[in-house]
C-alpha positions as semicolon CSV with decimal commas, in nm:
position;residue;x (nm);y (nm);z (nm)
1;M;16,792;3,279;1,094
2;D;17,044;3,534;1,222
3;A;16,963;3,844;1,424
4;L;16,951;4,072;1,119
5;D;16,702;3,849;0,940
6;W;16,493;3,831;1,255
7;L;16,489;4,210;1,283
8;R;16,391;4,248;0,918
9;N;16,114;3,993;0,952
10;S;15,985;4,155;1,273
11;W;15,990;4,500;1,115
12;Y;15,803;4,369;0,810
13;Q;15,536;4,209;1,031
14;L;15,500;4,527;1,236
15;D;15,474;4,742;0,925
16;T;15,211;4,508;0,778
17;Y;15,016;4,513;1,105
18;M;15,023;4,894;1,121
19;R;14,917;4,933;0,757
20;T;14,636;4,682;0,796
21;G;14,503;4,868;1,099
22;G;14,483;5,195;0,908
23;I;14,559;5,551;1,008
24;V;14,423;5,514;1,363
25;M;14,714;5,280;1,444
26;W;14,958;5,573;1,449
27;P;14,779;5,766;1,725
28;L;14,749;5,436;1,913
29;A;15,124;5,382;1,879
30;A;15,191;5,736;2,005
31;V;14,959;5,685;2,304
32;S;15,125;5,353;2,386
33;L;15,476;5,499;2,363
34;A;15,391;5,801;2,581
35;M;15,213;5,583;2,837
36;W;15,500;5,336;2,872
37;L;15,761;5,611;2,898
38;L;15,566;5,754;3,192
39;I;15,522;5,407;3,345
40;V;15,895;5,334;3,326
41;E;15,981;5,675;3,475
42;R;15,737;5,630;3,764
43;T;15,844;5,270;3,825
44;L;16,211;5,368;3,852
45;F;16,131;5,664;4,078
46;I;15,911;5,464;4,316
47;R;16,149;5,168;4,314
48;R;16,435;5,398;4,417
49;L;16,232;5,515;4,717
50;H;16,194;5,155;4,837
51;R;16,569;5,085;4,841
52;R;16,787;5,106;5,153
53;P;16,522;5,274;5,372
54;I;16,628;5,448;5,693
55;G;16,430;5,440;6,017
56;F;16,253;5,732;6,181
57;H;16,509;5,761;6,463
58;E;16,796;5,767;6,216
59;A;16,611;6,033;6,020
60;W;16,579;6,242;6,336
61;E;16,953;6,208;6,403
62;H;17,023;6,347;6,056
63;V;16,785;6,639;6,115
64;R;16,924;6,708;6,463
65;D;17,282;6,713;6,336
66;G;17,196;6,893;6,012
67;R;17,364;6,607;5,826
68;L;17,231;6,495;5,490
69;P;17,189;6,118;5,442
70;D;17,461;5,948;5,240
71;A;17,306;5,858;4,905
72;K;17,524;5,544;4,882
73;T;17,421;5,394;5,215
74;S;17,088;5,558;5,296
75;G;16,793;5,569;5,064
76;G;16,419;5,542;5,059
77;A;16,135;5,785;5,098
78;V;16,226;5,895;5,452
79;A;16,582;5,977;5,348
80;L;16,447;6,185;5,059
81;L;16,220;6,372;5,302
82;V;16,518;6,446;5,528
83;S;16,741;6,552;5,239
84;R;16,476;6,801;5,124
85;F;16,391;6,930;5,470
86;I;16,741;6,992;5,609
87;P;16,845;7,258;5,352
88;A;16,512;7,438;5,403
89;Q;16,540;7,461;5,783
90;S;16,523;7,810;5,930
91;G;16,648;7,747;6,283
92;N;16,311;7,850;6,428
93;R;16,125;7,548;6,565
94;R;15,776;7,676;6,496
95;L;15,865;7,779;6,143
96;D;16,050;7,453;6,086
97;R;15,732;7,261;6,167
98;F;15,551;7,448;5,890
99;I;15,844;7,386;5,655
100;L;15,835;7,015;5,740
101;D;15,459;7,001;5,672
102;E;15,510;7,166;5,335
103;T;15,798;6,931;5,252
104;V;15,582;6,628;5,334
105;M;15,295;6,758;5,119
106;R;15,522;6,834;4,824
107;L;15,692;6,497;4,843
108;N;15,359;6,314;4,867
109;H;15,236;6,510;4,567
110;S;15,549;6,419;4,369
111;L;15,476;6,049;4,428
112;T;15,161;6,073;4,215
113;D;15,312;6,281;3,935
114;H;15,209;6,147;3,592
115;L;14,985;5,873;3,736
116;D;14,671;6,055;3,623
117;A;14,827;6,098;3,279
118;I;14,893;5,723;3,263
119;G;14,529;5,657;3,349
120;V;14,405;5,900;3,085
121;L;14,626;5,749;2,814
122;A;14,513;5,398;2,909
123;A;14,149;5,511;2,888
124;V;14,201;5,685;2,552
125;A;14,349;5,375;2,386
126;P;14,026;5,168;2,361
127;L;13,840;5,479;2,240
128;L;14,090;5,513;1,957
129;G;14,041;5,142;1,892
130;L;13,666;5,203;1,870
131;L;13,730;5,488;1,627
132;G;13,931;5,247;1,414
133;T;13,642;5,001;1,429
134;V;13,407;5,269;1,297
135;T;13,641;5,372;1,014
136;G;13,696;5,008;0,923
137;M;13,323;4,941;0,902
138;I;13,274;5,256;0,696
139;T;13,536;5,125;0,455
140;T;13,356;4,790;0,441
141;F;13,019;4,952;0,368
142;D;13,176;5,172;0,100
143;V;13,308;4,858;-0,071
144;L;12,966;4,695;-0,045
145;A;12,802;5,004;-0,195
146;V;13,037;5,005;-0,495
147;F;13,107;4,637;-0,559
148;G;12,836;4,456;-0,366
149;T;12,965;4,130;-0,225
150;G;13,184;4,063;-0,526
151;N;13,508;4,211;-0,386
152;A;13,587;3,993;-0,088
153;K;13,947;4,118;-0,062
154;A;13,845;4,482;-0,023
155;M;13,577;4,385;0,229
156;A;13,831;4,185;0,426
157;G;14,058;4,490;0,441
158;G;13,788;4,700;0,607
159;I;13,697;4,424;0,851
160;S;14,065;4,370;0,936
161;E;14,105;4,740;1,005
162;A;13,803;4,732;1,237
163;L;13,925;4,429;1,433
164;I;14,295;4,515;1,454
165;T;14,238;4,863;1,596
166;T;13,999;4,727;1,859
167;E;14,249;4,458;1,954
168;T;14,537;4,706;1,969
169;G;14,339;4,951;2,181
170;L;14,268;4,679;2,436
171;L;14,629;4,555;2,429
172;V;14,744;4,907;2,514
173;A;14,474;4,979;2,774
174;I;14,474;4,660;2,984
175;P;14,841;4,659;3,094
176;G;14,830;5,038;3,125
177;L;14,538;5,027;3,369
178;Y;14,705;4,747;3,564
179;M;15,029;4,945;3,596
180;K;14,834;5,257;3,695
181;G;14,671;5,065;3,982
182;F;15,001;4,903;4,082
183;L;15,187;5,235;4,090
184;D;14,898;5,399;4,277
185;R;14,924;5,139;4,553
186;R;15,301;5,175;4,580
187;A;15,273;5,554;4,590
188;R;15,006;5,541;4,862
189;N;15,222;5,312;5,076
190;L;15,519;5,545;5,038
191;G;15,298;5,843;5,114
192;K;15,183;5,684;5,441
193;R;15,544;5,623;5,544
194;I;15,647;5,979;5,456
195;T;15,352;6,121;5,651
196;A;15,435;5,903;5,953
197;A;15,799;6,013;5,937
198;G;15,691;6,376;5,918
199;L;15,475;6,338;6,229
200;Y;15,762;6,168;6,414
201;L;16,003;6,447;6,324
202;Q;15,748;6,714;6,421
203;R;15,721;6,570;6,770
204;R;16,099;6,587;6,802
205;L;16,146;6,940;6,670
């Protein structure tokens, strides 16, 4: 089987799966896509802040000299703090301390951007799966009311819809909640380092 045949077969299986799950599968697909786009964006952002970190003393040297860190050789959360603080400096030490505090708070806040949205989307997915379960059972009972137990194929369609949506909702939610917790921990660790760097720089200003 070549790549084209594999793609066709995979697309056919996906289309069959979506159709079997009923109309609720489309909102589930949209929730999954939005959630994973946010997860990828946050993962790349947080990963970038862990690369080539600079120390607190080096950060102070940059601030003292008014020299922005070189993006090619210096990275990490502390370098980002310095690169945002230096252009905002006023030249007044007391005012600069307030500016540094605000820069630290804004940067810490940016670390958690979209994490709540990821959690909400992960929590919504099983609820949509439950909605699909309800609609699938309604379909099954409608078939029973019209045909009794004589139309096994139609009954199986309703039961399949109920089970597939539940399964899909859980498949979306479980990795989403795991990634939310993982990114939360990484963001908290970065936030602690940024806060510590801010306190170090404040003592030097």
